[in-house]
C-alpha positions as CSV (number, residue, x, y, z in Angstrom):
1,M,-43.7,-38.0,-39.9
2,A,-43.2,-35.8,-36.9
3,E,-39.6,-37.0,-36.2
4,E,-38.3,-36.4,-39.8
5,P,-38.4,-32.5,-39.9
6,E,-36.6,-32.8,-36.4
7,I,-33.7,-34.7,-38.0
8,K,-33.5,-32.2,-40.8
9,T,-33.6,-29.3,-38.5
10,E,-30.6,-30.7,-36.5
11,E,-28.7,-31.2,-39.8
12,T,-29.3,-27.8,-41.0
13,N,-28.2,-26.4,-37.8
14,S,-24.9,-28.2,-37.8
15,V,-24.0,-28.0,-41.6
16,E,-25.6,-24.9,-42.9
17,E,-26.0,-22.5,-40.0
18,P,-25.4,-19.2,-41.8
19,A,-28.2,-19.9,-44.4
20,E,-30.6,-21.2,-41.5
21,T,-29.9,-18.0,-39.5
22,A,-30.6,-15.8,-42.5
23,V,-34.2,-17.1,-43.1
24,E,-35.2,-18.1,-39.5
25,E,-38.4,-16.5,-38.4
26,P,-39.6,-16.1,-34.7
27,K,-41.7,-19.0,-33.5
28,P,-45.4,-18.2,-32.6
29,T,-46.1,-17.9,-28.8
30,L,-48.5,-20.4,-27.1
31,E,-49.8,-19.6,-23.7
32,V,-50.2,-22.9,-21.7
33,P,-51.4,-23.4,-18.2
34,L,-49.0,-25.4,-15.9
35,G,-50.5,-28.9,-15.5
36,I,-52.5,-29.0,-18.8
37,T,-53.4,-32.5,-19.8
38,V,-51.9,-34.3,-22.8
39,K,-55.4,-34.2,-24.5
40,D,-55.9,-30.5,-24.0
41,F,-52.3,-29.7,-25.1
42,A,-52.8,-31.7,-28.2
43,L,-55.7,-29.5,-29.1
44,K,-53.8,-26.4,-28.6
45,L,-51.0,-27.8,-30.9
46,N,-53.5,-29.0,-33.2
47,V,-51.9,-32.5,-33.5
48,P,-53.1,-35.8,-32.5
49,A,-52.7,-36.7,-28.8
50,S,-51.0,-40.0,-29.9
51,D,-48.2,-38.0,-31.4
52,L,-47.3,-36.3,-28.0
53,I,-47.6,-39.6,-26.2
54,K,-45.1,-41.1,-28.8
55,R,-42.7,-38.2,-28.5
56,L,-42.7,-38.4,-24.7
57,F,-42.3,-42.2,-24.7
58,A,-39.2,-41.7,-26.9
59,L,-37.9,-39.3,-24.2
60,G,-38.4,-41.9,-21.6
61,E,-41.7,-40.7,-20.1
62,M,-44.8,-42.7,-19.9
63,V,-48.0,-40.7,-19.9
64,T,-51.7,-41.2,-20.5
65,I,-54.1,-38.9,-22.5
66,T,-55.5,-37.4,-19.3
67,Q,-52.2,-37.1,-17.4
68,S,-50.9,-33.5,-16.6
69,L,-47.7,-32.4,-18.1
70,S,-44.8,-30.8,-16.2
71,E,-43.3,-27.5,-17.3
72,V,-40.1,-29.2,-18.9
73,A,-42.5,-31.6,-20.9
74,I,-44.6,-28.5,-22.1
75,N,-41.5,-26.6,-23.4
76,V,-40.0,-29.5,-25.0
77,L,-43.1,-30.6,-26.9
78,A,-43.9,-27.0,-27.9
79,E,-40.4,-26.4,-29.3
80,E,-40.7,-29.6,-31.3
81,F,-43.9,-28.6,-32.9
82,G,-42.7,-25.1,-33.7
83,Y,-43.9,-23.0,-30.8
84,D,-42.5,-21.0,-27.9
85,A,-44.5,-22.0,-24.8
86,V,-45.2,-19.5,-22.1
87,V,-46.2,-21.5,-19.0
88,T,-48.7,-19.7,-16.6
89,E,-48.3,-20.4,-13.0
90,E,-52.1,-20.8,-12.1
91,P,-53.8,-23.3,-14.3
92,D,-57.2,-22.1,-15.2
93,S,-57.6,-20.3,-11.9
94,I,-60.0,-17.8,-13.6
95,P,-61.7,-18.7,-16.8
96,E,-61.1,-16.7,-19.9
97,A,-64.6,-15.1,-19.5
98,E,-63.5,-13.7,-16.0
99,Q,-60.1,-12.2,-17.0
100,R,-59.8,-8.7,-15.4
101,H,-60.5,-6.5,-18.3
102,D,-62.9,-4.2,-16.9
103,K,-64.0,-1.1,-18.8
104,P,-63.6,2.2,-16.8
105,E,-67.4,2.9,-17.3
106,D,-68.2,-0.5,-15.5
107,L,-66.3,0.4,-12.4
108,V,-68.3,1.7,-9.4
109,A,-67.3,2.7,-5.9
110,R,-67.3,-0.1,-3.3
111,P,-67.0,-0.2,0.4
112,A,-63.5,-0.4,1.9
113,V,-62.5,-3.7,3.5
114,V,-60.9,-3.1,7.1
115,T,-58.9,-5.5,9.1
116,I,-58.6,-5.0,12.9
117,M,-55.4,-6.2,14.4
118,G,-53.5,-5.6,17.7
119,H,-52.3,-7.2,20.9
120,V,-54.4,-9.6,22.9
121,N,-56.6,-7.8,25.4
122,H,-56.3,-4.3,23.8
123,G,-59.9,-4.4,22.8
124,K,-60.2,-5.5,19.2
125,T,-63.4,-7.3,19.4
126,M,-64.9,-4.8,21.9
127,L,-64.1,-2.1,19.5
128,L,-65.8,-3.9,16.7
129,D,-68.6,-4.7,19.0
130,A,-69.1,-1.0,19.9
131,I,-68.9,0.0,16.1
132,R,-71.7,-2.6,15.3
133,E,-73.7,-1.8,18.4
134,T,-74.2,-5.6,19.1
135,D,-73.0,-7.7,21.9
136,V,-70.5,-9.9,20.1
137,V,-68.2,-10.2,23.1
138,S,-70.6,-12.0,25.4
139,Q,-71.6,-14.4,22.6
140,E,-68.1,-15.2,21.3
141,A,-68.3,-18.6,23.2
142,G,-71.3,-19.5,21.3
143,G,-69.4,-19.1,18.1
144,I,-70.6,-15.8,16.5
145,T,-67.1,-14.4,15.8
146,Q,-65.9,-17.6,14.6
147,H,-69.1,-18.2,12.6
148,I,-68.7,-15.5,10.1
149,G,-65.7,-13.3,10.7
150,A,-66.6,-10.4,8.6
151,Y,-69.3,-7.6,9.1
152,Q,-70.6,-4.6,7.2
153,I,-71.9,-1.4,8.9
154,V,-73.3,1.9,7.5
155,H,-71.9,5.2,8.5
156,N,-73.2,8.5,7.1
157,G,-74.8,6.5,4.3
158,K,-71.6,4.6,3.3
159,K,-70.8,1.0,4.0
160,I,-67.6,-0.2,5.6
161,T,-66.7,-4.0,5.8
162,F,-64.8,-5.2,8.8
163,I,-62.9,-8.4,9.1
164,D,-62.6,-9.7,12.5
165,T,-59.7,-12.1,12.3
166,P,-58.6,-14.3,15.3
167,G,-55.4,-12.5,14.9
168,H,-52.8,-11.3,12.4
169,E,-51.6,-14.9,12.0
170,A,-54.9,-15.7,9.9
171,F,-54.4,-12.2,8.0
172,T,-50.9,-13.3,7.1
173,T,-51.9,-16.9,6.2
174,M,-54.4,-15.5,3.7
175,R,-51.7,-13.2,2.3
176,A,-49.2,-16.1,2.0
177,R,-51.8,-17.8,-0.1
178,G,-51.9,-14.8,-2.5
179,A,-55.2,-13.4,-1.3
180,K,-55.3,-9.6,-1.2
181,V,-58.4,-9.1,1.1
182,T,-57.7,-5.9,3.2
183,D,-57.8,-2.3,1.9
184,I,-57.0,-0.7,5.4
185,A,-55.4,-2.1,8.5
186,I,-56.5,-0.7,12.0
187,I,-53.9,-1.4,14.7
188,V,-55.6,-1.3,18.1
189,V,-53.3,-0.2,21.0
190,A,-54.4,0.1,24.6
191,A,-53.5,3.6,25.9
192,D,-52.8,2.2,29.6
193,D,-50.6,-0.8,28.3
194,G,-48.7,0.8,25.3
195,V,-46.9,-1.1,22.4
196,M,-46.6,-4.8,23.1
197,P,-44.8,-7.6,21.1
198,Q,-48.1,-8.5,19.2
199,T,-48.7,-4.7,18.5
200,V,-45.2,-4.8,16.6
201,E,-46.0,-8.0,14.9
202,A,-49.3,-6.6,13.6
203,V,-47.6,-3.4,12.4
204,N,-45.0,-5.4,10.5
205,H,-47.7,-7.7,9.0
206,A,-49.7,-4.7,7.9
207,K,-46.6,-3.0,6.4
208,A,-45.8,-6.1,4.6
209,A,-49.3,-6.2,2.9
210,E,-48.6,-2.5,1.8
211,V,-52.0,-1.3,3.0
212,P,-52.8,2.0,4.7
213,I,-52.5,1.9,8.5
214,I,-54.9,3.7,11.0
215,V,-54.0,3.5,14.6
216,A,-56.8,3.4,17.2
217,V,-55.6,4.1,20.6
218,N,-58.1,2.4,22.9
219,K,-59.1,2.5,26.6
220,I,-58.5,6.4,26.8
221,D,-61.3,6.4,29.5
222,K,-58.9,4.8,32.0
223,P,-57.1,6.9,34.5
224,E,-53.7,5.5,33.7
225,A,-54.2,6.0,30.0
226,N,-51.3,7.8,28.1
227,P,-52.0,8.2,24.4
228,D,-48.9,10.3,23.8
229,K,-46.8,7.5,25.1
230,V,-48.3,5.0,22.6
231,K,-47.7,7.7,19.8
232,Q,-44.1,8.0,20.9
233,Q,-43.5,4.3,21.0
234,L,-45.0,3.8,17.5
235,T,-42.7,6.5,16.0
236,E,-39.9,3.8,16.5
237,Y,-41.8,1.5,14.0
238,G,-42.2,4.1,11.3
239,L,-45.8,5.3,12.4
240,V,-45.5,9.0,13.0
241,P,-48.9,10.8,13.7
242,E,-50.1,13.5,11.4
243,A,-50.1,16.0,14.3
244,W,-46.3,15.4,14.7
245,G,-45.7,15.9,10.9
246,G,-46.1,12.3,10.0
247,E,-48.6,10.5,7.6
248,T,-50.2,8.0,10.0
249,I,-53.8,8.7,11.3
250,F,-54.2,8.2,14.9
251,V,-57.6,8.3,16.6
252,D,-58.0,8.2,20.4
253,V,-61.1,6.0,21.3
254,S,-62.8,4.1,24.1
255,A,-64.7,1.0,23.0
256,K,-66.2,0.7,26.4
257,Q,-67.5,4.2,26.6
258,K,-68.0,4.5,22.9
259,L,-65.9,7.6,22.7
260,N,-64.7,9.1,19.3
261,L,-66.0,6.0,17.3
262,D,-67.5,8.4,14.8
263,D,-64.1,10.1,14.3
264,L,-62.6,6.6,13.6
265,L,-65.2,5.8,11.1
266,E,-64.8,9.2,9.4
267,M,-61.1,8.5,9.1
268,I,-61.8,5.2,7.4
269,L,-64.1,6.9,5.0
270,L,-61.6,9.6,4.4
271,V,-58.8,7.0,3.5
272,A,-61.4,5.1,1.4
273,E,-62.2,8.3,-0.6
274,V,-58.5,9.1,-1.1
275,Q,-57.7,5.5,-2.3
276,D,-60.9,5.5,-4.5
277,Y,-61.8,1.7,-4.1
278,K,-63.8,0.5,-7.1
279,A,-65.0,-2.7,-8.6
280,N,-67.2,-4.1,-11.5
281,E,-70.4,-5.2,-10.3
282,K,-71.4,-6.6,-13.7
283,A,-68.5,-9.2,-14.0
284,P,-68.9,-12.8,-13.0
285,A,-68.5,-12.9,-9.3
286,E,-65.1,-13.4,-7.7
287,G,-63.9,-13.2,-4.1
288,T,-61.8,-14.8,-1.4
289,I,-62.7,-17.4,1.3
290,I,-62.3,-15.7,4.6
291,E,-63.0,-18.9,6.6
292,A,-64.7,-22.2,6.3
293,E,-65.8,-25.1,8.5
294,L,-67.7,-28.4,8.2
295,D,-71.3,-27.9,9.8
296,K,-72.8,-31.1,11.1
297,T,-76.2,-30.3,9.7
298,R,-75.5,-28.1,6.8
299,G,-72.3,-29.5,5.4
300,P,-69.5,-27.3,4.1
301,D,-69.9,-23.6,5.2
302,A,-67.8,-21.0,3.7
303,T,-67.6,-17.2,4.3
304,V,-66.8,-15.5,1.0
305,L,-65.8,-11.9,0.7
306,V,-67.1,-10.8,-2.8
307,Q,-64.5,-8.5,-4.4
308,R,-65.7,-8.3,-8.0
309,G,-68.9,-9.0,-9.6
310,T,-72.2,-10.0,-8.1
311,L,-72.6,-13.5,-6.4
312,K,-76.1,-14.8,-6.9
313,N,-78.0,-17.7,-5.5
314,G,-77.7,-20.7,-7.7
315,A,-74.5,-19.8,-9.3
316,I,-71.8,-22.4,-9.6
317,L,-68.8,-21.4,-7.5
318,V,-65.2,-22.9,-7.5
319,A,-62.9,-22.1,-4.6
320,G,-59.5,-23.9,-4.5
321,T,-60.4,-27.7,-4.7
322,A,-64.0,-27.2,-3.8
323,Y,-66.9,-26.5,-6.0
324,G,-70.8,-26.5,-6.1
325,R,-73.9,-24.7,-6.7
326,V,-74.7,-22.0,-4.3
327,R,-78.0,-23.3,-2.6
328,A,-78.2,-20.6,0.1
329,M,-76.5,-17.3,1.1
330,Y,-76.7,-15.4,4.5
331,D,-75.3,-12.1,5.3
332,D,-73.5,-11.2,8.6
333,K,-76.7,-10.7,10.6
334,G,-78.0,-14.2,9.5
335,T,-80.5,-13.0,7.0
336,K,-81.1,-15.1,3.9
337,I,-80.1,-13.1,0.7
338,Y,-80.0,-13.8,-2.9
339,K,-77.2,-11.6,-4.1
340,A,-74.0,-10.1,-2.8
341,L,-72.0,-7.1,-4.3
342,P,-68.4,-6.3,-4.1
343,S,-67.0,-5.9,-0.5
344,Q,-69.9,-7.8,1.0
345,P,-69.2,-10.9,3.2
346,V,-71.6,-13.7,2.8
347,E,-72.0,-17.2,4.2
348,V,-72.2,-19.7,1.4
349,L,-73.7,-23.3,1.5
350,G,-73.6,-25.9,-1.3
351,L,-69.8,-26.6,-1.8
352,S,-68.5,-30.0,-2.3
353,S,-65.8,-29.9,0.4
354,V,-64.5,-27.2,3.0
355,P,-62.1,-24.7,1.1
356,S,-59.1,-23.1,2.8
357,A,-58.9,-19.5,4.0
358,G,-57.4,-17.5,1.3
359,D,-58.6,-19.6,-1.6
360,I,-60.0,-17.5,-4.4
361,A,-63.5,-18.2,-5.2
362,H,-65.0,-17.5,-8.7
363,V,-68.1,-18.3,-10.6
364,V,-68.0,-20.6,-13.7
365,S,-70.7,-21.3,-16.3
366,T,-71.3,-25.1,-15.9
367,E,-70.7,-27.8,-13.3
368,K,-68.5,-29.7,-15.9
369,E,-66.2,-26.7,-16.1
370,A,-66.1,-26.5,-12.3
371,K,-65.1,-30.2,-12.2
372,D,-62.4,-29.8,-14.8
373,I,-60.8,-26.8,-13.0
374,V,-60.8,-28.7,-9.6
375,S,-59.4,-31.8,-11.3
376,K,-56.5,-29.9,-12.9
377,R,-55.8,-28.1,-9.6
378,L,-55.4,-31.4,-7.8
379,Q,-53.2,-32.9,-10.4
380,T,-50.9,-29.9,-10.5
381,A,-50.7,-29.2,-6.7
382,R,-47.5,-31.2,-6.6
383,E,-46.0,-29.5,-9.6
384,R,-46.5,-26.1,-8.1
385,E,-45.0,-27.1,-4.8
386,I,-41.8,-28.5,-6.5
387,A,-41.7,-25.3,-8.7
388,R,-41.9,-23.1,-5.7
389,K,-38.5,-21.5,-5.0
390,H,-38.3,-19.8,-1.5
391,V,-35.1,-17.7,-1.0
392,T,-32.4,-19.1,1.1
393,L,-28.8,-18.0,1.8
394,D,-27.7,-20.9,-0.2
395,N,-29.6,-19.9,-3.4
396,L,-29.4,-16.1,-2.8
397,F,-26.6,-15.5,-5.3
398,E,-28.4,-17.5,-8.0
399,Q,-31.6,-15.6,-7.5
400,I,-29.7,-12.2,-7.8
401,Q,-28.2,-13.3,-11.0
402,D,-31.5,-14.5,-12.4
403,G,-32.9,-11.1,-11.5
404,E,-35.4,-12.7,-9.2
405,I,-34.5,-10.9,-6.0
406,K,-33.6,-7.3,-5.0
407,D,-34.4,-7.3,-1.4
408,L,-33.4,-10.0,1.0
409,N,-36.4,-9.9,3.5
410,I,-35.4,-10.9,7.1
411,V,-37.4,-11.8,10.1
412,L,-35.1,-11.2,13.0
413,K,-35.4,-12.7,16.5
414,A,-32.9,-12.2,19.4
415,D,-32.6,-13.0,23.1
416,V,-32.5,-9.4,24.3
417,Q,-33.3,-6.0,23.0
418,G,-29.7,-5.1,23.1
419,S,-28.7,-7.8,20.7
420,L,-31.6,-7.0,18.5
421,E,-30.5,-3.4,18.1
422,A,-26.9,-4.3,17.5
423,L,-28.0,-6.7,14.7
424,R,-30.3,-4.1,13.1
425,E,-27.3,-1.6,13.1
426,S,-24.9,-4.1,11.6
427,L,-27.4,-5.2,8.9
428,A,-28.1,-1.5,8.0
429,K,-24.3,-1.0,7.3
430,I,-24.1,-3.6,4.6
431,E,-23.5,-2.2,1.3
432,K,-26.5,-2.1,-0.7
433,T,-25.3,-3.2,-4.1
434,E,-26.5,-6.5,-5.4
435,V,-29.3,-6.9,-2.8
436,R,-30.3,-4.9,0.2
437,P,-31.3,-6.5,3.6
438,N,-34.8,-5.6,4.5
439,I,-36.1,-6.4,8.1
440,V,-39.8,-7.0,7.9
441,H,-40.1,-8.1,11.5
442,A,-37.7,-7.9,14.6
443,G,-38.5,-9.1,18.1
444,V,-37.3,-10.5,21.3
445,G,-37.8,-14.2,22.2
446,G,-37.9,-17.7,20.5
447,V,-38.9,-18.3,16.8
448,T,-42.7,-18.9,16.7
449,E,-45.2,-20.0,14.1
450,T,-46.2,-16.4,13.6
451,D,-42.6,-15.7,12.5
452,I,-42.5,-18.6,10.0
453,M,-45.8,-17.5,8.5
454,L,-44.6,-14.0,8.1
455,A,-41.4,-15.3,6.6
456,A,-43.4,-17.6,4.2
457,A,-45.7,-14.7,3.1
458,S,-42.8,-12.2,2.7
459,N,-40.3,-14.7,1.0
460,A,-38.0,-14.0,4.0
461,I,-35.3,-15.8,5.9
462,V,-35.4,-16.1,9.6
463,I,-32.3,-15.2,11.6
464,G,-32.2,-16.1,15.3
465,F,-29.6,-14.8,17.7
466,N,-29.1,-16.8,20.9
467,V,-32.8,-18.2,20.5
468,R,-34.4,-21.4,19.3
469,P,-37.6,-22.2,17.3
470,T,-40.5,-23.9,19.0
471,P,-41.1,-27.6,17.8
472,K,-44.1,-26.4,15.9
473,A,-42.4,-23.5,14.4
474,K,-39.5,-25.8,13.1
475,E,-42.1,-28.2,11.6
476,M,-43.9,-25.4,9.9
477,A,-40.5,-23.9,8.5
478,A,-39.7,-27.3,6.9
479,K,-43.3,-27.6,5.3
480,E,-43.1,-23.9,4.0
481,E,-39.4,-24.2,3.0
482,V,-38.4,-21.1,5.1
483,D,-34.6,-20.9,5.7
484,L,-33.9,-20.9,9.5
485,R,-30.5,-19.5,10.5
486,F,-29.2,-19.5,14.1
487,Y,-26.1,-17.6,15.4
488,N,-24.4,-16.7,18.6
489,I,-21.8,-14.2,17.2
490,I,-23.1,-11.1,15.4
491,Y,-20.3,-10.8,12.8
492,R,-21.1,-14.4,11.5
493,V,-24.5,-13.2,10.6
494,I,-23.2,-10.4,8.5
495,E,-20.4,-12.7,7.0
496,D,-23.0,-15.2,5.9
497,I,-25.2,-12.6,4.3
498,E,-22.2,-10.8,2.5
499,S,-20.9,-14.1,1.3
500,A,-24.3,-15.1,0.1
501,R,-24.6,-11.9,-1.9
502,I,-21.5,-12.5,-3.8
503,G,-21.8,-16.3,-4.1
504,L,-18.8,-17.1,-1.9
505,L,-20.4,-19.0,0.9
506,A,-17.8,-20.8,3.2
507,P,-18.1,-24.4,3.9
508,E,-21.4,-24.8,5.9
509,I,-21.1,-25.5,9.5
510,S,-24.3,-27.3,10.4
511,E,-25.9,-28.6,13.6
512,V,-27.2,-32.2,13.7
513,E,-29.6,-32.5,16.5
514,L,-29.1,-35.6,18.6
515,G,-31.9,-35.3,21.1
516,R,-33.8,-33.2,23.6
517,A,-34.4,-33.8,27.4
518,R,-36.6,-32.0,29.8
519,V,-35.4,-31.1,33.5
520,L,-37.6,-32.8,36.0
521,D,-35.6,-32.2,39.2
522,I,-32.3,-30.8,40.4
523,F,-29.8,-32.1,43.0
524,K,-26.8,-30.5,44.6
525,V,-23.9,-32.8,44.7
526,S,-20.8,-31.9,46.5
527,K,-17.5,-31.4,44.5
528,V,-19.7,-31.7,41.3
529,G,-22.3,-28.9,41.4
530,T,-25.9,-29.0,40.1
531,V,-27.0,-32.2,38.6
532,A,-30.1,-32.3,36.5
533,G,-32.6,-35.2,36.6
534,C,-33.9,-35.4,33.1
535,M,-36.4,-37.2,30.9
536,V,-35.2,-37.7,27.2
537,E,-38.2,-36.6,25.2
538,E,-36.7,-37.0,21.6
539,G,-33.7,-38.7,20.1
540,E,-30.9,-39.6,22.4
541,I,-28.4,-37.7,24.7
542,K,-24.7,-38.8,24.2
543,A,-22.0,-38.5,26.7
544,G,-19.7,-35.6,25.9
545,A,-22.0,-34.0,23.4
546,R,-22.4,-30.3,23.0
547,V,-25.6,-29.1,24.7
548,R,-27.5,-25.9,25.0
549,V,-29.9,-25.0,27.8
550,V,-33.1,-23.4,26.5
551,R,-35.3,-21.4,28.9
552,E,-38.7,-20.1,27.5
553,G,-37.2,-20.1,23.9
554,V,-34.0,-18.4,24.9
555,V,-30.5,-20.1,25.0
556,I,-29.1,-19.3,28.4
557,Q,-26.0,-21.7,28.0
558,D,-24.0,-23.5,25.3
559,G,-21.5,-26.0,26.6
560,V,-20.5,-29.7,26.9
561,L,-21.8,-32.5,28.9
562,D,-19.1,-33.7,31.3
563,S,-21.3,-36.2,33.1
564,L,-24.1,-38.6,31.9
565,K,-25.5,-41.4,34.2
566,R,-28.3,-43.9,34.4
567,F,-29.1,-44.4,37.9
568,K,-25.6,-44.6,39.4
569,N,-23.8,-45.8,36.4
570,D,-22.0,-43.7,33.6
571,A,-23.9,-44.1,30.3
572,A,-22.5,-43.6,26.7
573,S,-26.0,-42.5,25.6
574,V,-29.6,-42.4,27.0
575,A,-32.5,-42.9,24.5
576,E,-35.8,-41.4,24.2
577,G,-38.3,-42.2,26.9
578,L,-35.7,-42.9,29.6
579,E,-34.5,-40.9,32.7
580,C,-31.0,-39.8,33.3
581,G,-28.9,-37.5,35.3
582,L,-26.4,-35.0,33.8
583,H,-24.0,-32.3,34.5
584,I,-22.9,-29.6,32.2
585,E,-19.4,-28.3,32.4
586,N,-19.0,-25.0,34.3
587,F,-22.7,-24.5,34.6
588,N,-24.9,-25.0,37.6
589,D,-27.7,-22.4,37.0
590,I,-30.1,-25.0,35.8
591,K,-33.8,-25.1,36.6
592,V,-36.8,-27.4,36.4
593,D,-38.5,-27.3,33.0
594,D,-35.4,-26.2,31.2
595,S,-34.9,-27.9,27.9
596,I,-31.5,-29.6,27.1
597,E,-30.7,-29.9,23.5
598,A,-27.9,-32.1,22.6
599,Y,-26.1,-31.7,19.1
600,E,-23.1,-32.1,17.2
601,I,-21.2,-29.9,14.7
602,I,-20.7,-31.0,11.0
603,E,-18.7,-29.1,8.4
604,T,-20.1,-29.5,4.8
605,P,-18.5,-28.0,1.7
606,R,-20.9,-25.8,-0.2
607,T,-21.3,-26.3,-4.0
């Protein structure tokens, strides 16, 4: 019976199109979560599940009643049964009872959530320690900072929540997973050290998250402290002090001497008052997992930052693919509590497994509902991964046409500051028509895991100039589907971006890595030059191959092998795990621990 109306519809469309157009009515819209099961979709359509299974079988897809449906299958089935499907990305992430429809009268002021970031050894933890007036630093080895990485203090009768992340990497990892945790970012800069690479990364991560920034210039008690130098350096990154006519709040502090900490807290409260942070305490509880671990004695142990509603002891909580009844809650001081309000961090026991940092946690009514949500999430994890579309230069034009992208976010890494500035200027000159280049982070040195995390969180491409990625960064880029591009001529960077914007990419000249060797020793040979004794660590090294010499992540030479030997004999190739001697044409400045990367160039037409 279900197939017959379909045949008639097709005939009508082909033979009597004008009449059909005249009487056609818009189809009703049906909202369907991605990954819905055949059984649940049949209930939404009000048809027997067997009809859906038969129709999918006719289309060549075998499914069971409990199997999840792909987005294509949902759209096809909805259309055949007279509906327009609207597929939602997050399947049942927040049950209907918890949708964010808060009444204005239910919203009350909540404490601001502050994340402290900055360069290593600039005093982040010591500053937090001074604010909390407890000795966290000396106990860090015992696991206090790692145990529950969020704390709440009271200043002038108002609460402030601090998140003490291990670094801005964790901050961005959570943001990459969609968690919006931070209200205010505090960038800590040492007055005697000035702006360092991690300071710049922290600033860029905070800017990418679009949160207010307060700069705490720490260590002003030191004789060599120069706060004005810090302020001057940060103006280069768009952070201009209010005293100089800008909009960024700067506070000179000393965590060691506890100087001006009240001023810093006052500034936090001032920003919080201006931003007017509010939440509904009456709603079912919802929050974000800050960190989690498996405790040998207590089982899965998760730190939840409550962001909406009131989390109570005994509530059934779902976080990612973990769920369970809250059997105990502890605050940041280790005190057992029975309820937690918005912006309060709590340690929660009772989950079935260890959730991930950044997972959204929310309360549901029954354990069955929790199991169903987790089951669907596990079934649709693969669907969401396939559906995810990260920007690359190859698909840039397609995304511009689809209206999916207006900014081309770029993480830029170069070998020296001069190259970096030249690239910045060249990118700034690109005509801002279809899409404008937006540099979310620029730095000197090799491409690291932090760069890849920022690119993943910001939907950015990574452009490296005379630098290479670390092995872990390369592995992470493949996993996160981040587009890595490496160049040694500036105009080629601009050419590729310009071509990608208008959909005219030239044939792709790609590199195929052959192998990597490590220099163990060097020898001076008369009439030849410097010969490197190497161990092949990966792949193979071929005679006559193109090679690059990489020192601390920076390419110092790109040339050709003119000699490859095993012991005293010439070798066509040397495989992984074997030693060899090699000489690079017209290059003798090789050192122990340099990395030799062999590769070949392949030209592939782009389609």
